[in-house]
N, C-alpha and C positions, 0 to 999 in steps of 0.2 A: 504494500500500500504506500509506503513512504517513497519507494522508487518511482512509482507512477506520479506522485505529486511533484517530485523533483524534476521529472521529465517534462511535465506540463508547465512547471514554473520556468524552466529553461527555454521551452518552446516559445513562450510568450515573448521573452526578451530576444530571442533569435530572429523573430519576425522583422524587427527594425533593420537588422543587417541584411536580411533577405530582400526587403523592399529597396534598400539603398544599393545593393550590388546587382540586382536583376537587370537594370538598364545597362550597366557596364558589361555584364555577360552577353547580352544581346548585341551590343555594339562590337564587342570583341569578336564574336562569332561572325558577324557580317564582314567586318574589315579583314579578318584573317582569311576568310573564303575568297574575298576579292583579291587579296594579295597572292593567294595560292594560284588562282586562275591566271593572274598576270605573269607569275613566275613560270608556270607550266607552258604558257603560250610563247614566252620569250626564250625558252631553253629546250634543247633536245636531250639534255642529260637528266633532268629531274623527272622522276616517275610519279611521285605522290605529292611532294611539296610540303611535307609535314614540318620540316625545319623552318620554312617560311612562315607557316601558320603559328608555330610556337614563338618565333621571334616577334611577330606582329602582335600577338596576344600579350606577351610580356611587356613590350614597349608601350603599348596602349594602356595597360593596367598601371604601369609605373607612372605614367603621365597623368592619367585621369582620376585615379583613386584619391589623391589628395584634393583635387578640385571638387570631387563629389563630397568628400568629408566636410570641407569648408562650406560648400553650398548648402548641404543639409543642416549643418550646425547653424549657419546664419539664418536659414529659413525658419528653423524651430525657435531660435532665439527671438526672431522678430514676431512670430506667431504667438509664442507663449508670453512675450512681453505685452502684446496687444490684449491677449485674453485676461492677463492678470493685472493689467494697468501698472506694470513696472516700467518706469522710464529711466533706464540705465544709461542710455546714450542721448 
């Protein structure tokens, strides 16, 4: 019983991360597939292009994850400030 409660408790808090990272995952998938197709069309050596996909996903995530964190933090800071009438800035 205690384990089920712990799992449900953690599930609630993991939903925020899922909501934040879902758009990044979709964008990564789209950009990686686009880069893979370009690499396959421009090379006679590449067969699958998995290395191109991995590089694109990694570089996109490294660049956009901090932007998403700051964006979501700023958005919630603004929204919660409006809802609670806290005027910190």
